[in-house]
C-alpha positions as semicolon CSV with decimal commas, in nm:
position;residue;x (nm);y (nm);z (nm)
1;M;15,639;-7,479;14,234
2;T;15,911;-7,589;13,993
3;H;16,139;-7,871;14,094
4;S;16,476;-7,958;13,944
5;K;16,551;-8,308;13,820
6;R;16,799;-8,344;14,106
7;Q;16,531;-8,254;14,363
8;I;16,286;-8,502;14,207
9;I;16,546;-8,779;14,208
10;L;16,642;-8,709;14,570
11;L;16,278;-8,691;14,676
12;T;16,211;-9,024;14,504
13;L;16,507;-9,182;14,685
14;I;16,393;-9,042;15,021
15;A;16,042;-9,178;14,966
16;W;16,191;-9,514;14,864
17;L;16,400;-9,518;15,181
18;S;16,084;-9,460;15,388
19;M;15,923;-9,757;15,214
20;I;16,220;-9,981;15,292
21;G;16,217;-9,879;15,658
22;F;15,846;-9,943;15,697
23;D;15,878;-10,268;15,502
24;F;16,136;-10,398;15,751
25;F;15,893;-10,334;16,037
26;L;15,606;-10,488;15,843
27;H;15,775;-10,811;15,740
28;A;16,032;-10,869;16,017
29;G;15,781;-10,754;16,277
30;L;15,410;-10,756;16,216
31;L;15,389;-11,031;15,952
32;A;15,687;-11,246;16,063
33;K;15,469;-11,523;16,206
34;L;15,302;-11,569;15,868
35;Y;15,637;-11,645;15,703
36;I;15,731;-11,935;15,932
37;Q;15,415;-12,129;15,854
38;P;15,465;-12,399;15,590
39;S;15,354;-12,274;15,248
40;Q;15,378;-12,398;14,893
41;F;15,331;-12,037;14,787
42;L;15,640;-11,886;14,953
43;L;16,002;-11,950;14,858
44;P;16,229;-12,116;15,114
45;A;16,352;-11,865;15,373
46;G;16,714;-11,856;15,248
47;T;16,611;-11,797;14,890
48;A;16,356;-11,532;14,989
49;F;16,615;-11,356;15,206
50;S;16,867;-11,344;14,920
51;L;16,603;-11,189;14,692
52;I;16,507;-10,903;14,926
53;P;16,696;-10,651;14,706
54;V;16,469;-10,744;14,413
55;G;16,165;-10,659;14,625
56;Y;16,324;-10,328;14,721
57;V;16,375;-10,243;14,353
58;S;16,002;-10,301;14,305
59;F;15,942;-10,036;14,574
60;L;16,168;-9,797;14,385
61;L;15,946;-9,840;14,080
62;L;15,640;-9,764;14,295
63;A;15,811;-9,454;14,438
64;V;15,892;-9,337;14,085
65;A;15,529;-9,392;13,984
66;L;15,400;-9,199;14,286
67;V;15,630;-8,903;14,219
68;W;15,546;-8,902;13,849
69;L;15,170;-8,918;13,912
70;M;15,175;-8,658;14,188
71;L;15,371;-8,419;13,968
72;R;15,132;-8,473;13,675
73;L;14,828;-8,425;13,900
74;K;14,989;-8,125;14,073
75;L;14,940;-8,277;14,419
76;D;15,143;-8,147;14,708
77;G;15,137;-8,137;15,086
78;W;15,177;-8,430;15,320
79;R;14,801;-8,482;15,360
80;E;14,724;-8,487;14,987
81;G;15,023;-8,714;14,933
82;A;14,921;-8,954;15,209
83;I;14,564;-8,977;15,080
84;F;14,681;-9,024;14,722
85;G;14,932;-9,292;14,829
86;L;14,656;-9,465;15,026
87;Q;14,424;-9,460;14,725
88;I;14,692;-9,593;14,490
89;G;14,785;-9,854;14,751
90;V;14,428;-9,977;14,781
91;L;14,403;-10,007;14,402
92;I;14,740;-10,173;14,340
93;W;14,761;-10,401;14,644
94;G;14,388;-10,472;14,648
95;S;14,407;-10,585;14,288
96;L;14,715;-10,794;14,356
97;M;14,556;-10,951;14,664
98;L;14,240;-11,047;14,478
99;G;14,437;-11,179;14,182
100;L;14,660;-11,394;14,404
101;L;14,361;-11,510;14,607
102;S;14,201;-11,636;14,286
103;I;14,503;-11,827;14,148
104;S;14,750;-11,912;14,423
105;T;14,792;-12,108;14,743
106;A;14,876;-11,793;14,942
107;S;14,688;-11,782;15,270
108;F;14,422;-11,516;15,318
109;P;14,591;-11,375;15,634
110;L;14,918;-11,330;15,441
111;L;14,744;-11,160;15,148
112;L;14,543;-10,937;15,382
113;G;14,860;-10,845;15,572
114;W;15,032;-10,755;15,247
115;F;14,732;-10,552;15,133
116;I;14,707;-10,350;15,453
117;G;15,081;-10,312;15,510
118;Q;15,183;-10,227;15,157
119;T;14,892;-9,983;15,126
120;L;15,010;-9,802;15,439
121;E;15,363;-9,808;15,297
122;L;15,246;-9,624;14,984
123;S;15,055;-9,379;15,199
124;L;15,372;-9,303;15,395
125;A;15,569;-9,258;15,072
126;G;15,292;-9,032;14,939
127;A;15,312;-8,817;15,252
128;I;15,689;-8,783;15,212
129;I;15,658;-8,700;14,842
130;G;15,375;-8,455;14,903
131;S;15,580;-8,278;15,170
132;G;15,875;-8,248;14,936
133;L;15,662;-8,121;14,650
134;A;15,513;-7,860;14,885
135;G;15,857;-7,723;14,959
136;T;15,974;-7,902;15,272
137;R;16,353;-7,910;15,263
138;L;16,482;-8,247;15,147
139;S;16,738;-8,253;15,429
140;R;16,451;-8,225;15,678
141;L;16,258;-8,503;15,503
142;F;16,569;-8,721;15,503
143;I;16,606;-8,675;15,881
144;I;16,237;-8,758;15,932
145;V;16,276;-9,076;15,726
146;I;16,588;-9,178;15,920
147;V;16,391;-9,133;16,245
148;I;16,108;-9,345;16,102
149;I;16,357;-9,618;16,010
150;V;16,524;-9,612;16,353
151;I;16,186;-9,631;16,527
152;S;16,080;-9,918;16,297
153;V;16,398;-10,112;16,377
154;I;16,366;-10,047;16,752
155;I;16,002;-10,158;16,762
156;T;16,085;-10,469;16,559
157;I;16,372;-10,559;16,793
158;I;16,148;-10,505;17,097
159;L;15,878;-10,728;16,946
160;Q;16,139;-10,996;16,873
161;S;16,299;-10,963;17,218
162;L;15,963;-11,004;17,390
163;G;15,890;-11,311;17,178
164;V;15,587;-11,146;17,016
165;V;15,734;-11,216;16,672
166;P;15,985;-11,482;16,566
167;T;16,350;-11,389;16,521
168;S;16,415;-11,653;16,257
169;L;16,237;-11,779;15,953
170;A;16,341;-12,134;16,035
171;P;16,040;-12,333;16,165
């Protein structure tokens, strides 16, 4: 199937949006307790918060790489995309985790959380990209991603409201 540049750009942006939505759930929800622990490795909360857009640009680069690789390898379909994203995630985040474990003061639970969470994030993006490359309408994918984001925000708010995760990075 041939895809226009416009379709590829929109698909990349939709996949990136899915990564941002999942990332909110991951860091403001599941991993939030790990960020309030004192650490020489992590920036102060205010500084880290102000730099969130930089992290999101890094996800855009990963989305671009996934789209580019999946096009070159002629992968399509949500399942192939999810598996490919998972494989790439294991390689990228596993390598990063091991590298940081060997040279930094980052805690093992934090690195493991990043490894698992960011790998799943790339798998989700791969599924979105694979669906788009297989012909799923981009408007449908966009709606699916918006639903994923809304569910992620709702679950995060519920976790915070129940006191399961902290609502502030201040110790």
